[in-house]
mmCIF file as Biopython writes it, N, C-alpha, C and O atoms, coordinates in Angstrom:
data_model
#
loop_
_atom_site.group_PDB
_atom_site.id
_atom_site.type_symbol
_atom_site.label_atom_id
_atom_site.label_alt_id
_atom_site.label_comp_id
_atom_site.label_asym_id
_atom_site.label_entity_id
_atom_site.label_seq_id
_atom_site.pdbx_PDB_ins_code
_atom_site.Cartn_x
_atom_site.Cartn_y
_atom_site.Cartn_z
_atom_site.occupancy
_atom_site.B_iso_or_equiv
_atom_site.auth_seq_id
_atom_site.auth_asym_id
_atom_site.pdbx_PDB_model_num
ATOM 1   N N  . MET A ? 1  ? -54.612 -48.977 -57.453 1.0 0.0 1  A 1 
ATOM 2   C CA . MET A ? 1  ? -55.063 -47.783 -56.608 1.0 0.0 1  A 1 
ATOM 3   C C  . MET A ? 1  ? -53.677 -47.064 -55.876 1.0 0.0 1  A 1 
ATOM 4   O O  . MET A ? 1  ? -52.687 -47.700 -55.515 1.0 0.0 1  A 1 
ATOM 5   N N  . THR A ? 2  ? -53.819 -45.913 -55.779 1.0 0.0 2  A 1 
ATOM 6   C CA . THR A ? 2  ? -52.732 -45.028 -55.105 1.0 0.0 2  A 1 
ATOM 7   C C  . THR A ? 2  ? -53.428 -44.634 -53.814 1.0 0.0 2  A 1 
ATOM 8   O O  . THR A ? 2  ? -54.559 -44.162 -53.695 1.0 0.0 2  A 1 
ATOM 9   N N  . ALA A ? 3  ? -52.506 -44.927 -52.834 1.0 0.0 3  A 1 
ATOM 10  C CA . ALA A ? 3  ? -52.879 -44.556 -51.512 1.0 0.0 3  A 1 
ATOM 11  C C  . ALA A ? 3  ? -53.019 -43.043 -51.124 1.0 0.0 3  A 1 
ATOM 12  O O  . ALA A ? 3  ? -52.145 -42.284 -51.541 1.0 0.0 3  A 1 
ATOM 13  N N  . PRO A ? 4  ? -53.958 -42.577 -50.424 1.0 0.0 4  A 1 
ATOM 14  C CA . PRO A ? 4  ? -53.940 -41.020 -50.140 1.0 0.0 4  A 1 
ATOM 15  C C  . PRO A ? 4  ? -52.643 -40.631 -49.427 1.0 0.0 4  A 1 
ATOM 16  O O  . PRO A ? 4  ? -52.143 -41.371 -48.580 1.0 0.0 4  A 1 
ATOM 17  N N  . SER A ? 5  ? -52.086 -39.418 -49.796 1.0 0.0 5  A 1 
ATOM 18  C CA . SER A ? 5  ? -50.890 -38.910 -49.371 1.0 0.0 5  A 1 
ATOM 19  C C  . SER A ? 5  ? -51.211 -38.623 -47.883 1.0 0.0 5  A 1 
ATOM 20  O O  . SER A ? 5  ? -52.341 -38.477 -47.417 1.0 0.0 5  A 1 
ATOM 21  N N  . ALA A ? 6  ? -49.865 -38.556 -47.116 1.0 0.0 6  A 1 
ATOM 22  C CA . ALA A ? 6  ? -50.107 -38.101 -45.653 1.0 0.0 6  A 1 
ATOM 23  C C  . ALA A ? 6  ? -50.644 -36.667 -45.466 1.0 0.0 6  A 1 
ATOM 24  O O  . ALA A ? 6  ? -51.320 -36.356 -44.484 1.0 0.0 6  A 1 
ATOM 25  N N  . ASP A ? 7  ? -50.331 -35.850 -46.402 1.0 0.0 7  A 1 
ATOM 26  C CA . ASP A ? 7  ? -51.042 -34.516 -46.336 1.0 0.0 7  A 1 
ATOM 27  C C  . ASP A ? 7  ? -52.588 -34.616 -46.471 1.0 0.0 7  A 1 
ATOM 28  O O  . ASP A ? 7  ? -53.304 -33.972 -45.706 1.0 0.0 7  A 1 
ATOM 29  N N  . ALA A ? 8  ? -53.040 -35.310 -47.306 1.0 0.0 8  A 1 
ATOM 30  C CA . ALA A ? 8  ? -54.458 -35.527 -47.407 1.0 0.0 8  A 1 
ATOM 31  C C  . ALA A ? 8  ? -55.144 -36.113 -46.315 1.0 0.0 8  A 1 
ATOM 32  O O  . ALA A ? 8  ? -56.280 -35.797 -45.961 1.0 0.0 8  A 1 
ATOM 33  N N  . LEU A ? 9  ? -54.385 -37.027 -45.757 1.0 0.0 9  A 1 
ATOM 34  C CA . LEU A ? 9  ? -54.996 -37.910 -44.668 1.0 0.0 9  A 1 
ATOM 35  C C  . LEU A ? 9  ? -55.029 -36.826 -43.364 1.0 0.0 9  A 1 
ATOM 36  O O  . LEU A ? 9  ? -55.943 -36.773 -42.541 1.0 0.0 9  A 1 
ATOM 37  N N  . ALA A ? 10 ? -53.901 -36.034 -43.370 1.0 0.0 10 A 1 
ATOM 38  C CA . ALA A ? 10 ? -53.849 -35.060 -42.152 1.0 0.0 10 A 1 
ATOM 39  C C  . ALA A ? 10 ? -54.868 -33.971 -42.263 1.0 0.0 10 A 1 
ATOM 40  O O  . ALA A ? 10 ? -55.300 -33.397 -41.263 1.0 0.0 10 A 1 
ATOM 41  N N  . THR A ? 11 ? -55.276 -33.669 -43.556 1.0 0.0 11 A 1 
ATOM 42  C CA . THR A ? 11 ? -56.198 -32.530 -43.671 1.0 0.0 11 A 1 
ATOM 43  C C  . THR A ? 11 ? -57.764 -33.187 -43.365 1.0 0.0 11 A 1 
ATOM 44  O O  . THR A ? 11 ? -58.588 -32.540 -42.718 1.0 0.0 11 A 1 
ATOM 45  N N  . LEU A ? 12 ? -58.053 -34.505 -43.897 1.0 0.0 12 A 1 
ATOM 46  C CA . LEU A ? 12 ? -59.160 -35.086 -43.487 1.0 0.0 12 A 1 
ATOM 47  C C  . LEU A ? 12 ? -59.222 -35.226 -41.870 1.0 0.0 12 A 1 
ATOM 48  O O  . LEU A ? 12 ? -60.294 -35.123 -41.272 1.0 0.0 12 A 1 
ATOM 49  N N  . ASP A ? 13 ? -58.100 -35.447 -41.270 1.0 0.0 13 A 1 
ATOM 50  C CA . ASP A ? 13 ? -58.310 -35.552 -39.852 1.0 0.0 13 A 1 
ATOM 51  C C  . ASP A ? 13 ? -58.675 -34.276 -39.214 1.0 0.0 13 A 1 
ATOM 52  O O  . ASP A ? 13 ? -59.592 -34.196 -38.397 1.0 0.0 13 A 1 
ATOM 53  N N  . ARG A ? 14 ? -57.963 -33.293 -39.586 1.0 0.0 14 A 1 
ATOM 54  C CA . ARG A ? 14 ? -58.353 -31.999 -39.080 1.0 0.0 14 A 1 
ATOM 55  C C  . ARG A ? 14 ? -59.673 -31.543 -39.402 1.0 0.0 14 A 1 
ATOM 56  O O  . ARG A ? 14 ? -60.296 -30.955 -38.518 1.0 0.0 14 A 1 
ATOM 57  N N  . GLN A ? 15 ? -60.206 -31.720 -40.542 1.0 0.0 15 A 1 
ATOM 58  C CA . GLN A ? 15 ? -61.580 -31.704 -40.938 1.0 0.0 15 A 1 
ATOM 59  C C  . GLN A ? 15 ? -62.593 -32.337 -39.931 1.0 0.0 15 A 1 
ATOM 60  O O  . GLN A ? 15 ? -63.471 -31.684 -39.369 1.0 0.0 15 A 1 
ATOM 61  N N  . ALA A ? 16 ? -62.402 -33.552 -39.775 1.0 0.0 16 A 1 
ATOM 62  C CA . ALA A ? 16 ? -63.136 -34.477 -38.959 1.0 0.0 16 A 1 
ATOM 63  C C  . ALA A ? 16 ? -63.043 -34.076 -37.243 1.0 0.0 16 A 1 
ATOM 64  O O  . ALA A ? 16 ? -64.001 -34.266 -36.493 1.0 0.0 16 A 1 
ATOM 65  N N  . SER A ? 17 ? -61.997 -33.613 -36.875 1.0 0.0 17 A 1 
ATOM 66  C CA . SER A ? 17 ? -61.690 -32.987 -35.606 1.0 0.0 17 A 1 
ATOM 67  C C  . SER A ? 17 ? -62.467 -31.771 -35.451 1.0 0.0 17 A 1 
ATOM 68  O O  . SER A ? 17 ? -62.958 -31.498 -34.356 1.0 0.0 17 A 1 
ATOM 69  N N  . ALA A ? 18 ? -62.621 -30.996 -36.496 1.0 0.0 18 A 1 
ATOM 70  C CA . ALA A ? 18 ? -63.293 -29.654 -36.374 1.0 0.0 18 A 1 
ATOM 71  C C  . ALA A ? 18 ? -64.804 -29.968 -36.190 1.0 0.0 18 A 1 
ATOM 72  O O  . ALA A ? 18 ? -65.545 -29.430 -35.368 1.0 0.0 18 A 1 
ATOM 73  N N  . LEU A ? 19 ? -65.145 -30.948 -37.110 1.0 0.0 19 A 1 
ATOM 74  C CA . LEU A ? 19 ? -66.587 -31.274 -36.945 1.0 0.0 19 A 1 
ATOM 75  C C  . LEU A ? 19 ? -66.985 -31.852 -35.729 1.0 0.0 19 A 1 
ATOM 76  O O  . LEU A ? 19 ? -68.122 -31.597 -35.331 1.0 0.0 19 A 1 
ATOM 77  N N  . LEU A ? 20 ? -66.105 -32.736 -34.931 1.0 0.0 20 A 1 
ATOM 78  C CA . LEU A ? 20 ? -66.468 -33.053 -33.637 1.0 0.0 20 A 1 
ATOM 79  C C  . LEU A ? 20 ? -66.646 -31.944 -32.753 1.0 0.0 20 A 1 
ATOM 80  O O  . LEU A ? 20 ? -67.590 -31.853 -31.968 1.0 0.0 20 A 1 
ATOM 81  N N  . ASP A ? 21 ? -65.725 -31.094 -32.888 1.0 0.0 21 A 1 
ATOM 82  C CA . ASP A ? 21 ? -65.677 -29.802 -31.904 1.0 0.0 21 A 1 
ATOM 83  C C  . ASP A ? 21 ? -67.016 -29.056 -32.065 1.0 0.0 21 A 1 
ATOM 84  O O  . ASP A ? 21 ? -67.647 -28.605 -31.109 1.0 0.0 21 A 1 
ATOM 85  N N  . ARG A ? 22 ? -67.439 -28.955 -33.493 1.0 0.0 22 A 1 
ATOM 86  C CA . ARG A ? 22 ? -68.818 -28.151 -33.627 1.0 0.0 22 A 1 
ATOM 87  C C  . ARG A ? 22 ? -69.860 -28.853 -33.064 1.0 0.0 22 A 1 
ATOM 88  O O  . ARG A ? 22 ? -70.726 -28.257 -32.424 1.0 0.0 22 A 1 
ATOM 89  N N  . LEU A ? 23 ? -69.889 -30.187 -33.241 1.0 0.0 23 A 1 
ATOM 90  C CA . LEU A ? 23 ? -70.833 -31.170 -32.663 1.0 0.0 23 A 1 
ATOM 91  C C  . LEU A ? 23 ? -70.976 -30.972 -31.132 1.0 0.0 23 A 1 
ATOM 92  O O  . LEU A ? 23 ? -72.034 -30.693 -30.569 1.0 0.0 23 A 1 
ATOM 93  N N  . GLU A ? 24 ? -69.703 -31.163 -30.496 1.0 0.0 24 A 1 
ATOM 94  C CA . GLU A ? 24 ? -69.801 -31.046 -29.035 1.0 0.0 24 A 1 
ATOM 95  C C  . GLU A ? 24 ? -70.231 -29.578 -28.601 1.0 0.0 24 A 1 
ATOM 96  O O  . GLU A ? 24 ? -70.920 -29.501 -27.584 1.0 0.0 24 A 1 
ATOM 97  N N  . ALA A ? 25 ? -69.928 -28.515 -29.206 1.0 0.0 25 A 1 
ATOM 98  C CA . ALA A ? 25 ? -70.420 -27.223 -29.024 1.0 0.0 25 A 1 
ATOM 99  C C  . ALA A ? 25 ? -71.820 -27.130 -29.090 1.0 0.0 25 A 1 
ATOM 100 O O  . ALA A ? 25 ? -72.498 -26.559 -28.236 1.0 0.0 25 A 1 
ATOM 101 N N  . LEU A ? 26 ? -72.281 -27.706 -30.134 1.0 0.0 26 A 1 
ATOM 102 C CA . LEU A ? 26 ? -73.860 -27.718 -30.281 1.0 0.0 26 A 1 
ATOM 103 C C  . LEU A ? 26 ? -74.427 -28.497 -29.103 1.0 0.0 26 A 1 
ATOM 104 O O  . LEU A ? 26 ? -75.327 -27.965 -28.451 1.0 0.0 26 A 1 
ATOM 105 N N  . ARG A ? 27 ? -74.023 -29.608 -28.795 1.0 0.0 27 A 1 
ATOM 106 C CA . ARG A ? 27 ? -74.608 -30.459 -27.544 1.0 0.0 27 A 1 
ATOM 107 C C  . ARG A ? 27 ? -74.657 -29.821 -26.412 1.0 0.0 27 A 1 
ATOM 108 O O  . ARG A ? 27 ? -75.543 -30.102 -25.605 1.0 0.0 27 A 1 
ATOM 109 N N  . ARG A ? 28 ? -73.767 -28.898 -26.156 1.0 0.0 28 A 1 
ATOM 110 C CA . ARG A ? 28 ? -73.467 -28.006 -24.793 1.0 0.0 28 A 1 
ATOM 111 C C  . ARG A ? 28 ? -74.661 -26.887 -24.862 1.0 0.0 28 A 1 
ATOM 112 O O  . ARG A ? 28 ? -75.139 -26.444 -23.818 1.0 0.0 28 A 1 
ATOM 113 N N  . GLN A ? 29 ? -75.096 -26.474 -26.086 1.0 0.0 29 A 1 
ATOM 114 C CA . GLN A ? 29 ? -76.070 -25.546 -26.052 1.0 0.0 29 A 1 
ATOM 115 C C  . GLN A ? 29 ? -77.443 -25.800 -25.453 1.0 0.0 29 A 1 
ATOM 116 O O  . GLN A ? 29 ? -78.002 -26.827 -25.838 1.0 0.0 29 A 1 
ATOM 117 N N  . PRO A ? 30 ? -78.111 -24.991 -24.527 1.0 0.0 30 A 1 
ATOM 118 C CA . PRO A ? 30 ? -79.266 -25.283 -24.201 1.0 0.0 30 A 1 
ATOM 119 C C  . PRO A ? 30 ? -80.299 -25.053 -25.306 1.0 0.0 30 A 1 
ATOM 120 O O  . PRO A ? 30 ? -80.188 -24.168 -26.155 1.0 0.0 30 A 1 
ATOM 121 N N  . VAL A ? 31 ? -81.333 -25.940 -25.223 1.0 0.0 31 A 1 
ATOM 122 C CA . VAL A ? 31 ? -82.366 -26.060 -26.147 1.0 0.0 31 A 1 
ATOM 123 C C  . VAL A ? 31 ? -83.540 -25.665 -25.479 1.0 0.0 31 A 1 
ATOM 124 O O  . VAL A ? 31 ? -83.955 -26.282 -24.498 1.0 0.0 31 A 1 
ATOM 125 N N  . THR A ? 32 ? -84.211 -24.482 -26.038 1.0 0.0 32 A 1 
ATOM 126 C CA . THR A ? 32 ? -85.618 -24.019 -25.598 1.0 0.0 32 A 1 
ATOM 127 C C  . THR A ? 32 ? -86.557 -24.076 -26.634 1.0 0.0 32 A 1 
ATOM 128 O O  . THR A ? 32 ? -86.060 -24.557 -27.653 1.0 0.0 32 A 1 
ATOM 129 N N  . PRO A ? 33 ? -87.671 -23.776 -26.739 1.0 0.0 33 A 1 
ATOM 130 C CA . PRO A ? 33 ? -88.456 -23.876 -27.754 1.0 0.0 33 A 1 
ATOM 131 C C  . PRO A ? 33 ? -88.193 -22.609 -28.723 1.0 0.0 33 A 1 
ATOM 132 O O  . PRO A ? 33 ? -88.469 -22.716 -29.917 1.0 0.0 33 A 1 
ATOM 133 N N  . GLN A ? 34 ? -87.661 -21.416 -28.207 1.0 0.0 34 A 1 
ATOM 134 C CA . GLN A ? 34 ? -87.202 -20.254 -28.789 1.0 0.0 34 A 1 
ATOM 135 C C  . GLN A ? 34 ? -85.901 -20.572 -29.589 1.0 0.0 34 A 1 
ATOM 136 O O  . GLN A ? 34 ? -85.727 -20.043 -30.687 1.0 0.0 34 A 1 
ATOM 137 N N  . THR A ? 35 ? -85.068 -21.350 -29.102 1.0 0.0 35 A 1 
ATOM 138 C CA . THR A ? 35 ? -83.766 -21.638 -29.925 1.0 0.0 35 A 1 
ATOM 139 C C  . THR A ? 35 ? -83.690 -22.853 -30.725 1.0 0.0 35 A 1 
ATOM 140 O O  . THR A ? 35 ? -82.713 -23.057 -31.446 1.0 0.0 35 A 1 
ATOM 141 N N  . LEU A ? 36 ? -84.748 -23.744 -30.635 1.0 0.0 36 A 1 
ATOM 142 C CA . LEU A ? 36 ? -84.784 -24.901 -31.436 1.0 0.0 36 A 1 
ATOM 143 C C  . LEU A ? 36 ? -84.822 -24.737 -32.689 1.0 0.0 36 A 1 
ATOM 144 O O  . LEU A ? 36 ? -84.213 -25.645 -33.254 1.0 0.0 36 A 1 
ATOM 145 N N  . PRO A ? 37 ? -85.323 -23.884 -33.487 1.0 0.0 37 A 1 
ATOM 146 C CA . PRO A ? 37 ? -84.984 -23.632 -35.026 1.0 0.0 37 A 1 
ATOM 147 C C  . PRO A ? 37 ? -83.622 -23.423 -35.242 1.0 0.0 37 A 1 
ATOM 148 O O  . PRO A ? 37 ? -83.094 -24.079 -36.141 1.0 0.0 37 A 1 
ATOM 149 N N  . GLU A ? 38 ? -82.950 -22.638 -34.594 1.0 0.0 38 A 1 
ATOM 150 C CA . GLU A ? 38 ? -81.405 -22.274 -34.669 1.0 0.0 38 A 1 
ATOM 151 C C  . GLU A ? 38 ? -80.601 -23.527 -34.547 1.0 0.0 38 A 1 
ATOM 152 O O  . GLU A ? 38 ? -79.708 -23.880 -35.318 1.0 0.0 38 A 1 
ATOM 153 N N  . TRP A ? 39 ? -81.067 -24.219 -33.381 1.0 0.0 39 A 1 
ATOM 154 C CA . TRP A ? 39 ? -80.259 -25.424 -33.081 1.0 0.0 39 A 1 
ATOM 155 C C  . TRP A ? 39 ? -80.392 -26.482 -34.120 1.0 0.0 39 A 1 
ATOM 156 O O  . TRP A ? 39 ? -79.370 -27.104 -34.411 1.0 0.0 39 A 1 
ATOM 157 N N  . LEU A ? 40 ? -81.528 -26.775 -34.728 1.0 0.0 40 A 1 
ATOM 158 C CA . LEU A ? 40 ? -81.978 -27.702 -35.817 1.0 0.0 40 A 1 
ATOM 159 C C  . LEU A ? 40 ? -81.164 -27.188 -37.135 1.0 0.0 40 A 1 
ATOM 160 O O  . LEU A ? 40 ? -80.656 -28.004 -37.904 1.0 0.0 40 A 1 
ATOM 161 N N  . SER A ? 41 ? -81.096 -26.113 -37.295 1.0 0.0 41 A 1 
ATOM 162 C CA . SER A ? 41 ? -80.328 -25.582 -38.418 1.0 0.0 41 A 1 
ATOM 163 C C  . SER A ? 41 ? -78.826 -25.771 -38.422 1.0 0.0 41 A 1 
ATOM 164 O O  . SER A ? 41 ? -78.162 -26.107 -39.402 1.0 0.0 41 A 1 
ATOM 165 N N  . ALA A ? 42 ? -78.356 -25.505 -37.163 1.0 0.0 42 A 1 
ATOM 166 C CA . ALA A ? 42 ? -76.790 -25.855 -37.023 1.0 0.0 42 A 1 
ATOM 167 C C  . ALA A ? 42 ? -76.537 -27.464 -37.053 1.0 0.0 42 A 1 
ATOM 168 O O  . ALA A ? 42 ? -75.463 -27.908 -37.458 1.0 0.0 42 A 1 
ATOM 169 N N  . TRP A ? 43 ? -77.580 -28.303 -36.603 1.0 0.0 43 A 1 
ATOM 170 C CA . TRP A ? 43 ? -77.401 -29.603 -36.698 1.0 0.0 43 A 1 
ATOM 171 C C  . TRP A ? 43 ? -77.448 -30.256 -38.160 1.0 0.0 43 A 1 
ATOM 172 O O  . TRP A ? 43 ? -76.767 -31.219 -38.513 1.0 0.0 43 A 1 
ATOM 173 N N  . ARG A ? 44 ? -78.323 -29.596 -38.903 1.0 0.0 44 A 1 
ATOM 174 C CA . ARG A ? 44 ? -78.454 -30.017 -40.362 1.0 0.0 44 A 1 
ATOM 175 C C  . ARG A ? 44 ? -77.170 -29.729 -41.064 1.0 0.0 44 A 1 
ATOM 176 O O  . ARG A ? 44 ? -76.671 -30.576 -41.805 1.0 0.0 44 A 1 
ATOM 177 N N  . ARG A ? 45 ? -76.499 -28.324 -40.817 1.0 0.0 45 A 1 
ATOM 178 C CA . ARG A ? 45 ? -75.352 -28.206 -41.294 1.0 0.0 45 A 1 
ATOM 179 C C  . ARG A ? 45 ? -74.245 -28.976 -41.024 1.0 0.0 45 A 1 
ATOM 180 O O  . ARG A ? 45 ? -73.481 -29.326 -41.923 1.0 0.0 45 A 1 
ATOM 181 N N  . ILE A ? 46 ? -74.061 -29.317 -39.690 1.0 0.0 46 A 1 
ATOM 182 C CA . ILE A ? 46 ? -73.068 -30.387 -39.126 1.0 0.0 46 A 1 
ATOM 183 C C  . ILE A ? 46 ? -73.217 -31.688 -40.015 1.0 0.0 46 A 1 
ATOM 184 O O  . ILE A ? 46 ? -72.325 -32.300 -40.603 1.0 0.0 46 A 1 
ATOM 185 N N  . LYS A ? 47 ? -74.566 -31.950 -39.963 1.0 0.0 47 A 1 
ATOM 186 C CA . LYS A ? 47 ? -74.819 -33.372 -40.684 1.0 0.0 47 A 1 
ATOM 187 C C  . LYS A ? 47 ? -74.478 -33.415 -42.082 1.0 0.0 47 A 1 
ATOM 188 O O  . LYS A ? 47 ? -73.937 -34.397 -42.590 1.0 0.0 47 A 1 
ATOM 189 N N  . CYS A ? 48 ? -74.797 -32.325 -42.743 1.0 0.0 48 A 1 
ATOM 190 C CA . CYS A ? 48 ? -74.298 -32.119 -44.446 1.0 0.0 48 A 1 
ATOM 191 C C  . CYS A ? 48 ? -72.737 -32.272 -44.375 1.0 0.0 48 A 1 
ATOM 192 O O  . CYS A ? 48 ? -72.149 -33.103 -45.068 1.0 0.0 48 A 1 
ATOM 193 N N  . ASP A ? 49 ? -72.094 -31.423 -43.498 1.0 0.0 49 A 1 
ATOM 194 C CA . ASP A ? 49 ? -70.574 -31.456 -43.440 1.0 0.0 49 A 1 
ATOM 195 C C  . ASP A ? 49 ? -70.079 -32.757 -43.258 1.0 0.0 49 A 1 
ATOM 196 O O  . ASP A ? 49 ? -69.076 -33.131 -43.865 1.0 0.0 49 A 1 
ATOM 197 N N  . VAL A ? 50 ? -70.822 -33.634 -42.310 1.0 0.0 50 A 1 
ATOM 198 C CA . VAL A ? 50 ? -70.204 -34.836 -42.037 1.0 0.0 50 A 1 
ATOM 199 C C  . VAL A ? 50 ? -70.404 -35.903 -43.197 1.0 0.0 50 A 1 
ATOM 200 O O  . VAL A ? 50 ? -69.568 -36.782 -43.410 1.0 0.0 50 A 1 
ATOM 201 N N  . GLN A ? 51 ? -71.512 -35.769 -43.891 1.0 0.0 51 A 1 
ATOM 202 C CA . GLN A ? 51 ? -71.807 -36.471 -45.083 1.0 0.0 51 A 1 
ATOM 203 C C  . GLN A ? 51 ? -70.855 -36.125 -46.230 1.0 0.0 51 A 1 
ATOM 204 O O  . GLN A ? 51 ? -70.382 -37.019 -46.932 1.0 0.0 51 A 1 
ATOM 205 N N  . THR A ? 52 ? -70.574 -34.845 -46.421 1.0 0.0 52 A 1 
ATOM 206 C CA . THR A ? 52 ? -69.462 -34.501 -47.395 1.0 0.0 52 A 1 
ATOM 207 C C  . THR A ? 52 ? -68.179 -35.029 -47.062 1.0 0.0 52 A 1 
ATOM 208 O O  . THR A ? 52 ? -67.550 -35.593 -47.958 1.0 0.0 52 A 1 
ATOM 209 N N  . LEU A ? 53 ? -67.641 -34.929 -45.808 1.0 0.0 53 A 1 
ATOM 210 C CA . LEU A ? 53 ? -66.488 -35.562 -45.369 1.0 0.0 53 A 1 
ATOM 211 C C  . LEU A ? 53 ? -66.348 -36.825 -45.665 1.0 0.0 53 A 1 
ATOM 212 O O  . LEU A ? 53 ? -65.372 -37.168 -46.332 1.0 0.0 53 A 1 
ATOM 213 N N  . TRP A ? 54 ? -67.318 -37.791 -45.218 1.0 0.0 54 A 1 
ATOM 214 C CA . TRP A ? 54 ? -67.385 -38.999 -45.668 1.0 0.0 54 A 1 
ATOM 215 C C  . TRP A ? 54 ? -67.107 -39.305 -47.139 1.0 0.0 54 A 1 
ATOM 216 O O  . TRP A ? 54 ? -66.223 -40.089 -47.486 1.0 0.0 54 A 1 
ATOM 217 N N  . GLY A ? 55 ? -67.837 -38.706 -47.915 1.0 0.0 55 A 1 
ATOM 218 C CA . GLY A ? 55 ? -67.825 -38.940 -49.290 1.0 0.0 55 A 1 
ATOM 219 C C  . GLY A ? 55 ? -66.433 -38.576 -49.686 1.0 0.0 55 A 1 
ATOM 220 O O  . GLY A ? 55 ? -65.905 -39.274 -50.551 1.0 0.0 55 A 1 
ATOM 221 N N  . THR A ? 56 ? -65.728 -37.524 -49.144 1.0 0.0 56 A 1 
ATOM 222 C CA . THR A ? 56 ? -64.299 -37.168 -49.464 1.0 0.0 56 A 1 
ATOM 223 C C  . THR A ? 56 ? -63.519 -38.237 -49.094 1.0 0.0 56 A 1 
ATOM 224 O O  . THR A ? 56 ? -62.720 -38.640 -49.939 1.0 0.0 56 A 1 
ATOM 225 N N  . GLN A ? 57 ? -63.567 -38.813 -47.988 1.0 0.0 57 A 1 
ATOM 226 C CA . GLN A ? 57 ? -62.846 -39.948 -47.341 1.0 0.0 57 A 1 
ATOM 227 C C  . GLN A ? 57 ? -62.856 -41.221 -48.322 1.0 0.0 57 A 1 
ATOM 228 O O  . GLN A ? 57 ? -61.880 -41.885 -48.674 1.0 0.0 57 A 1 
ATOM 229 N N  . ILE A ? 58 ? -64.052 -41.373 -48.635 1.0 0.0 58 A 1 
ATOM 230 C CA . ILE A ? 58 ? -64.484 -42.524 -49.487 1.0 0.0 58 A 1 
ATOM 231 C C  . ILE A ? 58 ? -63.589 -42.438 -50.850 1.0 0.0 58 A 1 
ATOM 232 O O  . ILE A ? 58 ? -62.803 -43.292 -51.260 1.0 0.0 58 A 1 
ATOM 233 N N  . TRP A ? 59 ? -63.893 -41.265 -51.405 1.0 0.0 59 A 1 
ATOM 234 C CA . TRP A ? 59 ? -63.123 -41.029 -52.736 1.0 0.0 59 A 1 
ATOM 235 C C  . TRP A ? 59 ? -61.737 -41.113 -52.673 1.0 0.0 59 A 1 
ATOM 236 O O  . TRP A ? 59 ? -61.052 -41.694 -53.515 1.0 0.0 59 A 1 
ATOM 237 N N  . ALA A ? 60 ? -61.230 -40.429 -51.490 1.0 0.0 60 A 1 
ATOM 238 C CA . ALA A ? 60 ? -59.878 -40.467 -51.327 1.0 0.0 60 A 1 
ATOM 239 C C  . ALA A ? 60 ? -59.207 -41.790 -51.232 1.0 0.0 60 A 1 
ATOM 240 O O  . ALA A ? 60 ? -58.152 -41.998 -51.831 1.0 0.0 60 A 1 
ATOM 241 N N  . THR A ? 61 ? -59.782 -42.680 -50.505 1.0 0.0 61 A 1 
ATOM 242 C CA . THR A ? 61 ? -59.294 -43.911 -50.327 1.0 0.0 61 A 1 
ATOM 243 C C  . THR A ? 61 ? -59.641 -45.058 -51.378 1.0 0.0 61 A 1 
ATOM 244 O O  . THR A ? 61 ? -59.129 -46.175 -51.308 1.0 0.0 61 A 1 
ATOM 245 N N  . ASN A ? 62 ? -60.509 -44.702 -52.309 1.0 0.0 62 A 1 
ATOM 246 C CA . ASN A ? 62 ? -61.013 -45.816 -53.253 1.0 0.0 62 A 1 
ATOM 247 C C  . ASN A ? 62 ? -60.586 -45.328 -54.738 1.0 0.0 62 A 1 
ATOM 248 O O  . ASN A ? 62 ? -60.651 -46.159 -55.644 1.0 0.0 62 A 1 
ATOM 249 N N  . VAL A ? 63 ? -60.217 -44.210 -54.976 1.0 0.0 63 A 1 
ATOM 250 C CA . VAL A ? 63 ? -60.034 -43.705 -56.297 1.0 0.0 63 A 1 
ATOM 251 C C  . VAL A ? 63 ? -58.526 -43.328 -56.516 1.0 0.0 63 A 1 
ATOM 252 O O  . VAL A ? 63 ? -57.852 -42.584 -55.803 1.0 0.0 63 A 1 
ATOM 253 N N  . ASP A ? 64 ? -58.126 -44.011 -57.677 1.0 0.0 64 A 1 
ATOM 254 C CA . ASP A ? 64 ? -56.783 -43.678 -58.175 1.0 0.0 64 A 1 
ATOM 255 C C  . ASP A ? 64 ? -56.622 -42.276 -58.619 1.0 0.0 64 A 1 
ATOM 256 O O  . ASP A ? 64 ? -57.193 -41.888 -59.639 1.0 0.0 64 A 1 
ATOM 257 N N  . THR A ? 65 ? -55.767 -41.383 -57.806 1.0 0.0 65 A 1 
ATOM 258 C CA . THR A ? 65 ? -55.621 -40.018 -58.178 1.0 0.0 65 A 1 
ATOM 259 C C  . THR A ? 65 ? -55.207 -39.903 -59.646 1.0 0.0 65 A 1 
ATOM 260 O O  . THR A ? 65 ? -55.627 -38.942 -60.289 1.0 0.0 65 A 1 
ATOM 261 N N  . ARG A ? 66 ? -54.469 -40.751 -60.185 1.0 0.0 66 A 1 
ATOM 262 C CA . ARG A ? 66 ? -53.928 -40.550 -61.535 1.0 0.0 66 A 1 
ATOM 263 C C  . ARG A ? 66 ? -55.222 -40.457 -62.435 1.0 0.0 66 A 1 
ATOM 264 O O  . ARG A ? 66 ? -55.290 -39.628 -63.342 1.0 0.0 66 A 1 
ATOM 265 N N  . ASP A ? 67 ? -56.217 -41.314 -62.157 1.0 0.0 67 A 1 
ATOM 266 C CA . ASP A ? 67 ? -57.452 -41.505 -62.851 1.0 0.0 67 A 1 
ATOM 267 C C  . ASP A ? 67 ? -58.176 -40.012 -62.787 1.0 0.0 67 A 1 
ATOM 268 O O  . ASP A ? 67 ? -58.644 -39.467 -63.787 1.0 0.0 67 A 1 
ATOM 269 N N  . ALA A ? 68 ? -58.193 -39.545 -61.705 1.0 0.0 68 A 1 
ATOM 270 C CA . ALA A ? 68 ? -58.903 -38.093 -61.319 1.0 0.0 68 A 1 
ATOM 271 C C  . ALA A ? 68 ? -58.330 -37.081 -62.234 1.0 0.0 68 A 1 
ATOM 272 O O  . ALA A ? 68 ? -59.075 -36.250 -62.755 1.0 0.0 68 A 1 
ATOM 273 N N  . GLU A ? 69 ? -56.962 -37.093 -62.482 1.0 0.0 69 A 1 
ATOM 274 C CA . GLU A ? 69 ? -56.477 -36.095 -63.305 1.0 0.0 69 A 1 
ATOM 275 C C  . GLU A ? 69 ? -56.713 -36.099 -64.753 1.0 0.0 69 A 1 
ATOM 276 O O  . GLU A ? 69 ? -56.628 -35.148 -65.531 1.0 0.0 69 A 1 
ATOM 277 N N  . ALA A ? 70 ? -57.042 -37.398 -65.007 1.0 0.0 70 A 1 
ATOM 278 C CA . ALA A ? 70 ? -57.124 -37.553 -66.759 1.0 0.0 70 A 1 
ATOM 279 C C  . ALA A ? 70 ? -58.475 -36.949 -67.161 1.0 0.0 70 A 1 
ATOM 280 O O  . ALA A ? 70 ? -58.811 -36.920 -68.345 1.0 0.0 70 A 1 
#
């Protein structure tokens, strides 16, 4: 297996940091019965993006990039 490049790791780190920023911003939003649907929608998008990032991280650390090019 080939270790991920420093650039790839830096990109993943930036993406994770951006997700944490979005989550923190969402946590600070007041939630009322009127804003709950929008809040839940934003939460679902963040959750999906986190799952996608985890999958990307797992792939990047466990898959030989030469195999991916073949």
